[in-house]
C-alpha positions in Angstrom: -30.0 48.3 -10.2 -28.1 45.0 -10.8 -27.6 42.1 -8.6 -23.8 42.8 -8.3 -24.4 46.3 -6.9 -26.8 45.0 -4.3 -24.1 42.6 -3.0 -25.9 39.4 -4.2 -24.5 36.8 -6.6 -26.4 35.4 -9.4 -28.2 32.1 -9.1 -25.7 30.4 -11.4 -22.7 31.4 -9.2 -24.5 30.2 -6.1 -25.3 26.8 -7.7 -21.7 26.3 -8.8 -20.5 27.2 -5.3 -22.9 24.6 -3.8 -21.9 21.9 -6.2 -18.1 22.3 -5.9 -17.7 21.2 -2.2 -19.2 17.8 -2.9 -17.2 17.4 -6.0 -14.0 18.4 -4.3 -14.7 16.0 -1.4 -15.3 13.2 -3.9 -12.1 14.0 -5.7 -10.1 14.0 -2.4 -11.6 10.7 -1.5 -10.8 9.2 -4.8 -7.2 10.5 -4.6 -6.9 9.0 -1.1 -8.1 5.6 -2.3 -5.8 5.8 -5.3 -2.8 6.6 -3.0 -3.8 3.7 -0.8 -4.0 1.3 -3.8 -0.6 2.4 -5.0 0.8 1.9 -1.5 -0.7 -1.6 -1.3 0.7 -2.4 -4.8 4.2 -1.4 -3.8 3.8 -3.4 -0.6 2.7 -6.5 -2.5 5.6 -6.1 -4.9 8.0 -6.0 -1.9 6.4 -9.1 -0.4 6.6 -11.1 -3.6 10.1 -9.9 -4.2 11.1 -10.9 -0.7 9.7 -14.4 -1.1 11.5 -14.8 -4.5 14.8 -13.6 -3.0 14.4 -16.1 -0.2 13.5 -19.0 -2.6 16.6 -18.2 -4.8 18.7 -18.1 -1.7 19.9 -14.5 -2.3 18.6 -12.9 0.9 16.7 -13.5 4.1 16.3 -9.9 5.2 12.9 -9.4 6.7 12.8 -5.7 6.0 10.9 -6.3 2.7 8.1 -7.9 4.7 8.1 -5.3 7.4 7.9 -2.4 4.9 5.3 -4.3 2.9 3.1 -4.7 6.0 3.6 -1.0 6.8 2.5 0.0 3.4 -0.5 -2.3 3.7 -1.5 -0.5 6.9 -1.1 2.8 5.2 -3.2 1.7 2.2 -5.9 0.4 4.6 -6.0 3.7 6.4 -6.3 5.6 3.1 -9.3 3.6 2.0 -8.1 0.5 0.1 -9.6 -1.9 2.6 -9.4 -5.3 1.0 -6.1 -4.7 -0.7 -4.7 -3.3 2.5 -5.7 -6.5 4.4 -4.1 -8.7 1.8 -0.9 -6.6 1.8 -0.6 -6.8 5.6 -1.2 -10.6 5.6 1.4 -11.0 2.8 3.9 -8.8 4.6 3.6 -10.8 7.8 3.8 -14.1 5.9 7.0 -12.9 4.3 8.5 -12.0 7.7 7.7 -15.5 9.0 8.9 -17.2 5.8 12.2 -15.2 5.8 12.7 -16.1 9.5 12.1 -19.8 8.8 14.6 -19.8 5.9 17.2 -18.0 8.0 16.8 -20.5 10.8 17.1 -23.4 8.4 13.6 -24.7 8.9 13.0 -24.9 5.2 15.5 -27.4 3.9 14.8 -27.0 0.2 16.0 -23.4 0.4 19.7 -23.0 1.0 21.3 -19.6 1.5 24.1 -18.5 -0.8 27.5 -19.2 0.9 25.9 -21.5 3.5 26.3 -24.7 1.6 27.4 -27.8 3.4 29.7 -30.6 2.3 31.2 -28.6 -0.5 
């Protein structure tokens, strides 16, 4: 009588079944951290792009900073802790910087179309 006819699996199949849950969990965790890192990377690009747009006087829209901070929170919750913190801090700094440029508090940055004495 074989092991299959008795309703039992072989030892090899049992070992594979026991190893896969751990491997699957590690793979899911790695994918979550990767998604968090990508989210933070996009948030940082939005933050840096927003600051550059403000410095060149092209835009003072704070949405780049808000979306960047939101992506930082998402990245933090997915497991990219340090990068998530940095992204949130950069996003909030972009919001404050854009607001200061829009209010005219930073005199070295002039908005396009808002020049004086011309």
